NUPA-384504 format. One record per residue (C-alpha): residue in one letter; z, y, x. Coordinates in nm, 3 decimals, always signed. Each point is the difference from the previous one (the first is absolute). Example, Ala and Ser with C-alpha at 12.3 -4.5 7.8 and 13.67 -1.06 7.14 Angstrom:
REM NUPA-384504
+---+---------+---------+---------+
| r |       z |       y |       x |
+---+---------+---------+---------+
| A |  +0.780 |  -0.450 |  +1.230 |
| S |  -0.066 |  +0.344 |  +0.137 |
+---+---------+---------+---------+
REM end
This chain:
REM NUPA-384504
+---+---------+---------+---------+
| r |       z |       y |       x |
+---+---------+---------+---------+
| M |  +0.464 | -22.310 |  -8.757 |
| A |  -0.360 |  +0.064 |  -0.097 |
| T |  +0.084 |  +0.209 |  -0.307 |
| P |  +0.251 |  +0.287 |  -0.027 |
| R |  +0.229 |  -0.051 |  -0.300 |
| A |  +0.328 |  +0.090 |  -0.169 |
| S |  +0.179 |  -0.131 |  -0.312 |
| H |  -0.149 |  -0.340 |  +0.080 |
| T |  +0.166 |  -0.344 |  +0.004 |
| A |  +0.087 |  -0.236 |  +0.284 |
| T |  +0.079 |  -0.368 |  -0.055 |
| L |  +0.119 |  -0.261 |  +0.251 |
| L |  -0.212 |  -0.313 |  -0.049 |
| P |  +0.123 |  -0.357 |  +0.058 |
| N |  -0.209 |  -0.021 |  +0.320 |
| G |  +0.190 |  +0.296 |  +0.150 |
| Q |  -0.281 |  +0.251 |  -0.044 |
| V |  +0.040 |  +0.320 |  -0.201 |
| L |  -0.238 |  +0.097 |  -0.281 |
| V |  -0.042 |  +0.376 |  -0.056 |
| A |  -0.192 |  +0.107 |  -0.309 |
| G |  -0.112 |  +0.313 |  -0.180 |
| G |  +0.167 |  +0.341 |  +0.016 |
| Y |  -0.123 |  +0.357 |  +0.001 |
| G |  -0.237 |  +0.112 |  +0.273 |
| P |  -0.119 |  +0.332 |  +0.144 |
| T |  -0.220 |  +0.068 |  -0.304 |
| G |  +0.307 |  -0.008 |  -0.223 |
| Y |  -0.136 |  -0.299 |  -0.190 |
| P |  +0.129 |  -0.357 |  +0.007 |
| S |  -0.158 |  -0.265 |  +0.220 |
| S |  -0.085 |  -0.364 |  -0.069 |
| S |  -0.004 |  -0.107 |  +0.364 |
| A |  +0.242 |  -0.252 |  +0.151 |
| E |  +0.091 |  -0.098 |  +0.354 |
| L |  +0.200 |  -0.270 |  +0.178 |
| Y |  +0.241 |  +0.050 |  +0.292 |
| D |  +0.049 |  -0.295 |  +0.234 |
| P |  +0.329 |  +0.020 |  +0.197 |
| A |  -0.130 |  -0.257 |  +0.248 |
| T |  -0.277 |  +0.234 |  +0.119 |
| G |  +0.126 |  +0.338 |  -0.120 |
| L |  -0.340 |  +0.061 |  -0.157 |
| W |  -0.125 |  +0.098 |  -0.347 |
| T |  -0.301 |  -0.159 |  -0.168 |
| T |  -0.166 |  +0.086 |  -0.328 |
| T |  +0.019 |  -0.249 |  -0.285 |
| G |  -0.148 |  -0.007 |  -0.349 |
| S |  +0.024 |  +0.322 |  -0.200 |
| M |  +0.177 |  +0.013 |  -0.334 |
| I |  -0.212 |  +0.002 |  -0.313 |
| T |  +0.147 |  +0.336 |  -0.101 |
| T |  +0.110 |  +0.300 |  +0.203 |
| R |  +0.379 |  +0.042 |  -0.022 |
| A |  +0.289 |  +0.211 |  +0.130 |
| S |  +0.370 |  +0.004 |  -0.089 |
| H |  -0.042 |  -0.356 |  -0.127 |
| T |  +0.215 |  -0.306 |  +0.065 |
| A |  -0.064 |  -0.312 |  +0.209 |
| T |  +0.205 |  -0.320 |  -0.034 |
| L |  -0.020 |  -0.320 |  +0.204 |
| L |  -0.005 |  -0.291 |  -0.246 |
| P |  +0.151 |  -0.344 |  +0.069 |
| N |  -0.352 |  -0.144 |  +0.035 |
| G |  -0.075 |  +0.233 |  +0.292 |
| Q |  -0.231 |  +0.233 |  -0.190 |
| V |  +0.069 |  +0.373 |  -0.044 |
| L |  +0.012 |  +0.162 |  -0.342 |
| V |  -0.102 |  +0.367 |  -0.014 |
| A |  +0.061 |  +0.186 |  -0.325 |
| G |  -0.053 |  +0.345 |  -0.148 |
| G |  -0.020 |  +0.318 |  +0.200 |
| S |  -0.223 |  +0.306 |  -0.004 |
| H |  -0.380 |  -0.030 |  -0.016 |
| P |  +0.047 |  +0.314 |  -0.025 |
| T |  +0.048 |  -0.080 |  -0.369 |
| T |  +0.304 |  -0.221 |  -0.057 |
| L |  -0.081 |  -0.373 |  +0.011 |
| A |  +0.116 |  -0.301 |  -0.199 |
| S |  -0.215 |  -0.246 |  +0.194 |
| A |  +0.123 |  -0.246 |  +0.259 |
| E |  -0.159 |  -0.220 |  +0.266 |
| L |  +0.086 |  -0.277 |  +0.244 |
| Y |  -0.062 |  -0.024 |  +0.375 |
| N |  -0.053 |  -0.348 |  +0.145 |
| P |  +0.085 |  -0.010 |  +0.374 |
| A |  -0.198 |  -0.323 |  +0.040 |
| T |  -0.327 |  +0.167 |  -0.103 |
| G |  +0.075 |  +0.368 |  +0.063 |
| L |  -0.132 |  +0.078 |  -0.350 |
| W |  +0.138 |  +0.171 |  -0.312 |
| T |  -0.039 |  -0.130 |  -0.356 |
| A |  +0.090 |  +0.162 |  -0.330 |
| T |  +0.298 |  -0.130 |  -0.196 |
| G |  +0.154 |  +0.097 |  -0.332 |
| S |  +0.056 |  +0.369 |  -0.072 |
| M |  +0.335 |  +0.152 |  -0.097 |
| A |  +0.055 |  +0.127 |  -0.352 |
| N |  +0.080 |  +0.345 |  +0.138 |
| A |  -0.172 |  +0.201 |  +0.271 |
| R |  +0.255 |  +0.089 |  +0.270 |
| V |  +0.032 |  +0.198 |  +0.322 |
| H |  +0.315 |  +0.065 |  +0.209 |
| H |  +0.146 |  -0.316 |  -0.153 |
| T |  +0.172 |  -0.295 |  +0.168 |
| A |  -0.066 |  -0.374 |  +0.017 |
| T |  +0.271 |  -0.258 |  +0.073 |
| L |  -0.047 |  -0.371 |  +0.068 |
| L |  +0.258 |  -0.186 |  -0.208 |
| L |  +0.166 |  -0.327 |  +0.097 |
| S |  -0.220 |  -0.173 |  -0.258 |
| G |  -0.314 |  +0.101 |  +0.190 |
| K |  -0.105 |  +0.247 |  -0.268 |
| V |  -0.047 |  +0.371 |  +0.078 |
| L |  +0.185 |  +0.273 |  -0.193 |
| V |  -0.177 |  +0.336 |  -0.022 |
| A |  +0.212 |  +0.294 |  -0.115 |
| G |  -0.025 |  +0.373 |  -0.054 |
| G |  -0.252 |  +0.240 |  +0.142 |
| S |  -0.225 |  +0.259 |  -0.162 |
| G |  -0.256 |  -0.109 |  -0.257 |
| E |  -0.274 |  +0.159 |  -0.205 |
| G |  +0.246 |  +0.230 |  -0.178 |
| Y |  +0.377 |  -0.056 |  +0.002 |
| P |  +0.149 |  -0.235 |  +0.261 |
| P |  +0.017 |  -0.348 |  -0.157 |
| L |  +0.344 |  -0.138 |  -0.076 |
| D |  -0.121 |  -0.354 |  -0.054 |
| T |  -0.028 |  -0.232 |  +0.300 |
| E |  -0.236 |  -0.288 |  +0.067 |
| L |  +0.001 |  -0.342 |  +0.166 |
| Y |  -0.290 |  -0.153 |  +0.194 |
| D |  -0.020 |  -0.380 |  +0.005 |
| P |  -0.198 |  -0.126 |  +0.303 |
| A |  -0.049 |  -0.336 |  -0.176 |
| T |  -0.203 |  +0.157 |  -0.281 |
| G |  -0.112 |  +0.330 |  +0.151 |
| L |  +0.127 |  +0.178 |  -0.311 |
| W |  +0.249 |  +0.279 |  -0.073 |
| T |  +0.257 |  -0.007 |  -0.279 |
| T |  +0.222 |  +0.280 |  -0.124 |
| T |  +0.373 |  -0.040 |  +0.061 |
| G |  +0.303 |  +0.219 |  -0.083 |
| S |  -0.023 |  +0.379 |  -0.005 |
| M |  +0.207 |  +0.214 |  +0.237 |
| T |  +0.264 |  +0.228 |  -0.146 |
| T |  -0.153 |  +0.307 |  +0.168 |
| E |  -0.318 |  +0.091 |  +0.187 |
| H |  -0.027 |  -0.057 |  +0.374 |
| V |  -0.274 |  +0.148 |  +0.222 |
| D |  +0.001 |  +0.012 |  +0.383 |
| H |  +0.307 |  -0.222 |  -0.020 |
| T |  +0.115 |  -0.311 |  +0.184 |
| T |  +0.052 |  -0.358 |  -0.116 |
| T |  +0.201 |  -0.261 |  +0.189 |
| L |  +0.030 |  -0.373 |  -0.062 |
| L |  +0.371 |  -0.081 |  +0.015 |
| A |  +0.148 |  -0.324 |  +0.131 |
| N |  +0.080 |  -0.110 |  -0.358 |
| G |  -0.367 |  +0.026 |  -0.100 |
| Q |  +0.039 |  +0.322 |  -0.200 |
| V |  -0.202 |  +0.313 |  +0.082 |
| L |  +0.157 |  +0.341 |  +0.061 |
| V |  -0.210 |  +0.308 |  -0.079 |
| A |  +0.120 |  +0.347 |  +0.102 |
| G |  -0.121 |  +0.359 |  -0.001 |
| T |  -0.290 |  +0.188 |  -0.156 |
| S |  -0.211 |  +0.313 |  +0.038 |
| G |  -0.204 |  +0.221 |  -0.230 |
| S |  +0.114 |  +0.072 |  -0.355 |
| G |  +0.284 |  -0.249 |  +0.037 |
| L |  +0.152 |  +0.172 |  +0.304 |
| N |  +0.316 |  +0.090 |  -0.190 |
| R |  +0.051 |  -0.374 |  -0.038 |
| G |  -0.065 |  -0.063 |  +0.369 |
| K |  +0.352 |  -0.138 |  +0.048 |
| D |  -0.065 |  -0.279 |  -0.249 |
| A |  -0.018 |  -0.362 |  +0.110 |
| E |  -0.049 |  -0.318 |  -0.199 |
| L |  -0.023 |  -0.375 |  +0.042 |
| Y |  -0.265 |  -0.247 |  -0.113 |
| D |  +0.115 |  -0.353 |  -0.079 |
| P |  -0.291 |  -0.248 |  +0.029 |
| A |  +0.195 |  -0.256 |  -0.204 |
| S |  +0.011 |  +0.222 |  -0.309 |
| G |  -0.288 |  +0.235 |  +0.075 |
| L |  +0.227 |  +0.295 |  -0.079 |
| W |  +0.098 |  +0.321 |  +0.179 |
| T |  +0.355 |  +0.136 |  -0.002 |
| A |  +0.139 |  +0.321 |  +0.146 |
| T |  +0.220 |  -0.026 |  +0.308 |
| G |  +0.198 |  +0.256 |  +0.200 |
| S |  -0.175 |  +0.331 |  +0.070 |
| M |  -0.069 |  +0.126 |  +0.349 |
| G |  +0.199 |  +0.294 |  +0.127 |
| V |  -0.317 |  +0.203 |  +0.059 |
| A |  -0.325 |  +0.020 |  -0.200 |
| R |  -0.280 |  -0.135 |  +0.219 |
| A |  -0.372 |  -0.072 |  +0.017 |
| F |  -0.217 |  -0.111 |  +0.294 |
| Q |  +0.308 |  -0.164 |  +0.155 |
| I |  +0.020 |  -0.332 |  +0.181 |
| A |  +0.203 |  -0.305 |  -0.098 |
| A |  +0.096 |  -0.296 |  +0.219 |
| L |  +0.188 |  -0.317 |  -0.092 |
| L |  +0.271 |  -0.046 |  +0.264 |
| S |  +0.111 |  -0.335 |  +0.138 |
| D |  +0.325 |  +0.016 |  -0.199 |
| G |  -0.184 |  +0.041 |  -0.332 |
| R |  +0.055 |  +0.374 |  -0.042 |
| V |  -0.293 |  +0.241 |  -0.039 |
| L |  -0.044 |  +0.305 |  +0.224 |
| V |  -0.182 |  +0.299 |  -0.148 |
| A |  -0.074 |  +0.294 |  +0.231 |
| G |  -0.184 |  +0.329 |  -0.001 |
| G |  -0.267 |  +0.102 |  -0.250 |
| T |  -0.023 |  +0.324 |  -0.191 |
| S |  +0.219 |  +0.155 |  -0.266 |
| H |  -0.143 |  +0.295 |  -0.195 |
| S |  -0.260 |  +0.043 |  +0.278 |
| R |  +0.269 |  +0.006 |  +0.271 |
| P |  -0.021 |  -0.268 |  +0.271 |
| L |  +0.317 |  -0.203 |  +0.043 |
| G |  +0.187 |  -0.144 |  +0.296 |
| S |  +0.274 |  -0.167 |  -0.201 |
| A |  +0.032 |  -0.373 |  -0.061 |
| E |  +0.196 |  -0.225 |  -0.234 |
| L |  +0.075 |  -0.368 |  -0.053 |
| Y |  -0.025 |  -0.208 |  -0.318 |
| D |  +0.236 |  -0.295 |  -0.034 |
| P |  -0.131 |  -0.263 |  -0.246 |
| A |  +0.351 |  -0.143 |  -0.033 |
| T |  +0.134 |  +0.322 |  -0.156 |
| G |  -0.318 |  +0.169 |  -0.121 |
| L |  +0.111 |  +0.320 |  +0.175 |
| W |  -0.145 |  +0.233 |  +0.264 |
| T |  +0.200 |  +0.147 |  +0.288 |
| A |  -0.102 |  +0.262 |  +0.253 |
| T |  -0.055 |  -0.111 |  +0.359 |
| G |  -0.092 |  +0.184 |  +0.319 |
| S |  -0.280 |  +0.256 |  -0.020 |
| M |  -0.310 |  -0.004 |  +0.216 |
| A |  -0.034 |  +0.268 |  +0.266 |
| V |  -0.340 |  +0.099 |  -0.143 |
| T |  -0.104 |  +0.058 |  -0.362 |
| R |  -0.284 |  -0.238 |  -0.092 |
| D |  -0.234 |  -0.088 |  -0.284 |
| S |  -0.309 |  -0.221 |  -0.013 |
| H |  +0.153 |  -0.183 |  +0.297 |
| T |  +0.040 |  -0.373 |  +0.066 |
| A |  +0.294 |  -0.236 |  +0.031 |
| T |  +0.004 |  -0.341 |  +0.171 |
| L |  +0.284 |  -0.250 |  +0.009 |
| L |  +0.019 |  -0.124 |  +0.360 |
| P |  +0.104 |  -0.353 |  +0.105 |
| N |  +0.334 |  +0.138 |  +0.128 |
| G |  +0.087 |  +0.127 |  -0.351 |
| Q |  -0.058 |  +0.367 |  +0.077 |
| V |  -0.253 |  +0.213 |  -0.188 |
| L |  -0.272 |  +0.195 |  +0.179 |
| V |  -0.113 |  +0.318 |  -0.176 |
| A |  -0.303 |  +0.182 |  +0.139 |
| G |  -0.200 |  +0.314 |  -0.069 |
| G |  -0.011 |  +0.196 |  -0.322 |
| N |  +0.084 |  +0.320 |  +0.187 |
| G |  -0.147 |  -0.011 |  +0.348 |
| S |  -0.009 |  -0.286 |  +0.249 |
| S |  +0.371 |  -0.079 |  +0.027 |
| A |  +0.163 |  -0.329 |  -0.098 |
| E |  +0.358 |  -0.108 |  -0.069 |
| L |  +0.195 |  -0.323 |  -0.030 |
| Y |  +0.261 |  -0.072 |  -0.268 |
| D |  +0.285 |  -0.231 |  +0.093 |
| P |  +0.143 |  -0.163 |  -0.317 |
| I |  +0.323 |  -0.094 |  +0.179 |
| S |  +0.094 |  +0.356 |  +0.098 |
| G |  -0.197 |  +0.185 |  -0.267 |
| I |  -0.134 |  +0.227 |  +0.274 |
| W |  -0.355 |  +0.109 |  +0.089 |
| M |  -0.108 |  +0.032 |  +0.361 |
| A |  -0.312 |  +0.139 |  +0.159 |
| T |  -0.249 |  -0.244 |  +0.145 |
| G |  -0.334 |  +0.040 |  +0.174 |
| S |  -0.241 |  +0.242 |  -0.167 |
| M |  -0.351 |  -0.093 |  -0.100 |
| T |  -0.279 |  +0.143 |  +0.210 |
| T |  -0.146 |  +0.169 |  -0.309 |
| A |  +0.157 |  +0.179 |  -0.298 |
| R |  -0.067 |  -0.200 |  -0.318 |
| R |  +0.062 |  -0.009 |  -0.373 |
| S |  -0.148 |  -0.222 |  -0.273 |
| H |  -0.048 |  -0.266 |  +0.268 |
| T |  +0.102 |  -0.367 |  +0.001 |
| A |  +0.247 |  -0.200 |  +0.209 |
| T |  -0.018 |  -0.379 |  +0.025 |
| L |  +0.245 |  -0.236 |  +0.170 |
| L |  -0.209 |  -0.243 |  +0.205 |
| S |  +0.082 |  -0.364 |  +0.065 |
| N |  +0.095 |  +0.087 |  +0.361 |
| G |  +0.266 |  +0.249 |  -0.114 |
| Q |  -0.202 |  +0.313 |  +0.080 |
| V |  -0.080 |  +0.260 |  -0.266 |
| L |  -0.359 |  +0.112 |  -0.052 |
| V |  -0.038 |  +0.358 |  -0.125 |
| A |  -0.349 |  +0.083 |  -0.117 |
| A |  -0.204 |  +0.304 |  -0.103 |
| G |  +0.137 |  +0.264 |  -0.240 |
| T |  -0.039 |  +0.373 |  +0.034 |
| D |  +0.153 |  +0.253 |  +0.237 |
| T |  -0.046 |  +0.265 |  -0.276 |
| V |  -0.312 |  +0.128 |  +0.181 |
| Q |  -0.221 |  -0.307 |  +0.011 |
| F |  -0.018 |  -0.361 |  -0.111 |
| L |  +0.080 |  -0.241 |  +0.281 |
| T |  -0.160 |  -0.315 |  +0.139 |
| S |  +0.263 |  -0.060 |  +0.266 |
| A |  +0.264 |  -0.272 |  -0.002 |
| E |  +0.303 |  -0.067 |  +0.217 |
| L |  +0.264 |  -0.265 |  +0.060 |
| Y |  +0.378 |  +0.031 |  -0.002 |
| T |  +0.198 |  -0.254 |  +0.200 |
| A |  +0.343 |  -0.046 |  -0.153 |
| D |  +0.169 |  -0.173 |  +0.292 |
| G |  -0.063 |  +0.271 |  +0.258 |
| G |  -0.264 |  -0.205 |  +0.176 |
| G |  +0.217 |  -0.306 |  +0.059 |
| L |  +0.314 |  +0.158 |  +0.150 |
| T |  +0.289 |  -0.200 |  -0.148 |
| L |  +0.378 |  +0.038 |  +0.011 |
| V |  +0.135 |  -0.332 |  +0.128 |
| S |  +0.376 |  +0.060 |  +0.041 |
| A |  +0.280 |  +0.255 |  -0.026 |
| A |  +0.348 |  +0.024 |  +0.152 |
| S |  +0.303 |  +0.221 |  +0.049 |
| R |  +0.052 |  +0.048 |  +0.376 |
| L |  +0.307 |  +0.119 |  +0.192 |
| T |  +0.093 |  +0.001 |  +0.368 |
| H |  +0.340 |  -0.157 |  +0.080 |
| G |  +0.098 |  +0.188 |  +0.316 |
| T |  -0.098 |  -0.195 |  +0.312 |
| A |  -0.023 |  -0.328 |  -0.196 |
| G |  -0.350 |  +0.082 |  -0.121 |
| T |  -0.195 |  +0.078 |  -0.315 |
| F |  +0.018 |  -0.227 |  -0.306 |
| D |  -0.189 |  -0.008 |  -0.330 |
| V |  +0.105 |  -0.085 |  -0.356 |
| N |  -0.307 |  -0.134 |  -0.177 |
| M |  -0.107 |  +0.172 |  -0.324 |
| P |  -0.231 |  -0.229 |  -0.203 |
| L |  -0.317 |  +0.163 |  -0.134 |
| S |  +0.061 |  -0.147 |  -0.346 |
| G |  +0.282 |  -0.156 |  -0.198 |
| V |  +0.366 |  +0.062 |  +0.081 |
| S |  +0.069 |  +0.259 |  +0.269 |
| G |  +0.169 |  -0.071 |  +0.330 |
| V |  +0.350 |  +0.137 |  +0.062 |
| E |  +0.070 |  +0.249 |  +0.277 |
| C |  +0.376 |  -0.046 |  +0.064 |
| R |  +0.041 |  +0.226 |  +0.304 |
| S |  +0.146 |  +0.350 |  -0.021 |
| A |  -0.210 |  +0.280 |  +0.148 |
| T |  -0.080 |  +0.367 |  -0.045 |
| T |  -0.370 |  -0.061 |  +0.061 |
| Y |  -0.187 |  -0.320 |  -0.084 |
| N |  -0.345 |  -0.100 |  +0.120 |
| A |  -0.242 |  -0.146 |  -0.256 |
| V |  -0.265 |  -0.193 |  +0.193 |
| F |  -0.333 |  -0.095 |  -0.162 |
| T |  -0.232 |  -0.237 |  +0.185 |
| F |  -0.372 |  -0.029 |  -0.080 |
| D |  -0.275 |  -0.240 |  +0.100 |
| A |  -0.169 |  +0.260 |  +0.224 |
| P |  +0.103 |  +0.295 |  +0.218 |
| V |  +0.145 |  +0.300 |  -0.187 |
| T |  -0.028 |  +0.360 |  +0.122 |
| S |  +0.091 |  +0.199 |  -0.313 |
| G |  +0.149 |  -0.050 |  -0.345 |
| Q |  +0.242 |  +0.121 |  -0.262 |
| V |  +0.325 |  -0.136 |  -0.146 |
| T |  +0.159 |  +0.139 |  -0.316 |
| V |  +0.309 |  -0.090 |  -0.204 |
| L |  -0.083 |  -0.130 |  -0.349 |
| S |  +0.358 |  -0.076 |  -0.104 |
| G |  +0.348 |  +0.007 |  +0.149 |
| T |  +0.182 |  +0.258 |  +0.210 |
| A |  -0.164 |  +0.057 |  +0.338 |
| T |  -0.193 |  +0.259 |  +0.198 |
| V |  -0.297 |  -0.092 |  +0.217 |
| G |  +0.012 |  +0.166 |  +0.340 |
| A |  -0.216 |  -0.049 |  +0.307 |
| I |  -0.274 |  -0.266 |  -0.015 |
| T |  -0.115 |  -0.161 |  +0.323 |
| F |  -0.272 |  -0.252 |  +0.086 |
| S |  -0.022 |  -0.281 |  +0.255 |
| G |  -0.263 |  -0.272 |  +0.001 |
| N |  -0.021 |  -0.151 |  -0.349 |
| S |  +0.328 |  +0.160 |  -0.114 |
| M |  +0.103 |  +0.318 |  -0.179 |
| T |  +0.369 |  +0.101 |  +0.011 |
| A |  +0.155 |  +0.251 |  -0.239 |
| Q |  +0.349 |  +0.142 |  +0.053 |
| L |  +0.223 |  -0.002 |  -0.309 |
| T |  +0.304 |  +0.221 |  -0.050 |
| G |  +0.228 |  +0.066 |  -0.294 |
| V |  +0.017 |  -0.367 |  -0.100 |
| T |  +0.309 |  -0.096 |  -0.201 |
| S |  +0.209 |  -0.309 |  +0.078 |
| A |  -0.115 |  -0.204 |  -0.302 |
| E |  -0.353 |  +0.048 |  -0.137 |
| I |  -0.363 |  -0.111 |  +0.003 |
| V |  -0.253 |  +0.248 |  +0.135 |
| T |  -0.367 |  -0.057 |  -0.086 |
| L |  -0.238 |  +0.133 |  +0.265 |
| H |  -0.371 |  +0.059 |  -0.061 |
| T |  -0.252 |  -0.023 |  +0.286 |
| Q |  -0.337 |  +0.172 |  -0.018 |
| N |  -0.283 |  +0.178 |  +0.185 |
| I |  +0.016 |  -0.236 |  +0.297 |
| N |  -0.241 |  +0.113 |  +0.272 |
| G |  -0.119 |  +0.272 |  -0.238 |
| D |  -0.147 |  -0.241 |  -0.256 |
| N |  +0.165 |  +0.176 |  -0.301 |
| Q |  +0.094 |  -0.342 |  -0.141 |
| P |  +0.334 |  -0.142 |  -0.118 |
| H |  +0.129 |  -0.288 |  +0.213 |
| G |  +0.297 |  -0.131 |  -0.189 |
| D |  +0.346 |  +0.074 |  -0.134 |
| V |  +0.297 |  -0.169 |  +0.172 |
| Q |  +0.359 |  -0.021 |  -0.119 |
| F |  +0.266 |  +0.057 |  +0.269 |
| G |  +0.344 |  -0.124 |  -0.106 |
| F |  +0.312 |  +0.168 |  +0.146 |
| L |  +0.355 |  -0.137 |  -0.039 |
| T |  +0.232 |  +0.094 |  +0.284 |
| A |  +0.210 |  -0.293 |  +0.136 |
| D |  -0.188 |  -0.270 |  -0.197 |
| A |  -0.029 |  -0.216 |  +0.312 |
| D |  -0.101 |  -0.316 |  -0.187 |
| A |  -0.259 |  +0.180 |  -0.219 |
| S |  +0.162 |  -0.134 |  -0.317 |
| R |  -0.025 |  +0.345 |  -0.166 |
| L |  +0.378 |  +0.018 |  -0.026 |
| V |  +0.242 |  +0.106 |  +0.273 |
| S |  +0.279 |  -0.259 |  -0.014 |
| K |  +0.218 |  -0.244 |  +0.195 |
| P |  -0.294 |  -0.197 |  +0.149 |
| D |  -0.122 |  +0.315 |  +0.173 |
| Q |  +0.342 |  +0.053 |  +0.156 |
| T |  +0.005 |  -0.365 |  +0.114 |
| L |  -0.343 |  +0.038 |  +0.162 |
| V |  +0.107 |  +0.307 |  +0.196 |
| Q |  +0.331 |  -0.157 |  +0.107 |
| G |  -0.188 |  -0.304 |  +0.128 |
| Q |  -0.213 |  +0.216 |  +0.229 |
| L |  +0.267 |  +0.238 |  +0.132 |
| N |  -0.060 |  +0.096 |  +0.363 |
| Q |  -0.318 |  -0.213 |  +0.019 |
| P |  -0.319 |  +0.141 |  +0.156 |
| V |  -0.237 |  +0.145 |  -0.261 |
| T |  -0.316 |  -0.213 |  -0.032 |
| S |  -0.278 |  -0.061 |  -0.249 |
| A |  +0.222 |  -0.268 |  -0.155 |
| N |  +0.303 |  +0.217 |  -0.077 |
| F |  -0.117 |  +0.363 |  +0.001 |
| R |  +0.083 |  +0.029 |  -0.372 |
| E |  +0.369 |  -0.030 |  +0.088 |
| D |  -0.032 |  +0.309 |  +0.223 |
| L |  +0.025 |  +0.218 |  -0.310 |
| T |  +0.042 |  +0.323 |  +0.193 |
| A |  -0.306 |  -0.080 |  +0.216 |
| D |  +0.180 |  +0.109 |  +0.316 |
| G |  -0.068 |  -0.316 |  +0.199 |
| R |  +0.354 |  -0.140 |  -0.045 |
| I |  +0.150 |  -0.221 |  -0.271 |
| N |  +0.358 |  +0.124 |  -0.025 |
| N |  +0.271 |  +0.131 |  -0.229 |
| S |  -0.218 |  +0.292 |  -0.112 |
| D |  -0.230 |  -0.248 |  -0.169 |
| L |  +0.292 |  -0.171 |  -0.174 |
| Q |  +0.124 |  +0.334 |  -0.129 |
| L |  -0.346 |  +0.074 |  -0.139 |
| V |  +0.007 |  -0.322 |  -0.203 |
| K |  +0.342 |  +0.087 |  -0.141 |
| A |  -0.110 |  +0.354 |  -0.088 |
| N |  -0.299 |  -0.129 |  -0.197 |
| K |  +0.159 |  -0.309 |  -0.158 |
| N |  -0.130 |  -0.080 |  -0.351 |
| H |  -0.296 |  +0.235 |  +0.037 |
+---+---------+---------+---------+
REM end
């Protein structure tokens, strides 16, 4: 970028470009400059400057394609607002808020109006909240919050309500408090409290409607913990903690449903998997950052821009590629060798109902096939009873040995860091039910009939499931295995 900045805003425009505006610069004072990033060229260009210098303000993309910027530090706290028009590249003044605010939040409601809440004002943090109507360009006061919120988060829920959580400053002792805004009534009501008091945290709406809150500070201590809010119950529950404590970091919901958290305490980044509730390391940024921005681009990449490395304000930007540069898991299977008869695979679908491995073995081979050659990677057990042993690579495939598998269970395996990309590559369920030759998920008479029908026949790709002992022969041992596991 042309201008170093931190505590700025970044907004994805309808044309795919990203508008960055304001923020603090090397002088310590806010800037009015704005720039555009074009993903097609990878270049930044300057655009019209804001009317007023601002930092720690909010920016909201309106349904009409314009961007509303409100409040912030001038360095005095601002009540003014202005609009950016991408068609002209110019800013125009719009109605001012009733209260000056900084470190507040702005949320686009389903109605197209913008809710501004919390923050510091000229004096005590305002409890009242305000609505901006793009049709009139005016602000109106709406319901007051039950407690003050500064350096907090707000999240638009699937039901149209808005969740606010956390606070700093004089209200830190109430930093666990959370409340809901109902646009239909214009009222705020308390909801379940977080387990930990937080400020400067991140919040991300997950694909299943829950809200992930992670990191921040509590009584000046940086946090690594995370928790989930369930709108259905109004309660918070703890989830996996990050490996690194973070505050003033960023969070981005990726197309695969995972959440990318970056910076806030160095250059590292982590991914949260909502299915397992586990964080995993991913590729680090080239530069340590805090008070930066992260924007999900139309092509699925994440643009991280500017911020500070605690020594200087930054102009640099970088891109995160969520899919590991295009390497994709295309199939998975459980593989066993049946003596001299050959090697046969039981397919394990990448989604939906798992396949059923019916063969009895001390060591199983979980085979993952990708759309390009694989030379390194990791496999871990997310659920079920199994131990991952040696991992080998051949062509486009990665094979992990599994031991300690019980005779009736589903083991979920997680693949990641393929070819050193530090990316997740999918979770696959491997079903195990010894002697379930017909894959009905119940060992019963039909399985015995199948085995009896193939007694003493050569083992082929058509009947290998009846060779339950995987010894290359379909014989009485296989029949006994069915009887021993009947009704499992």
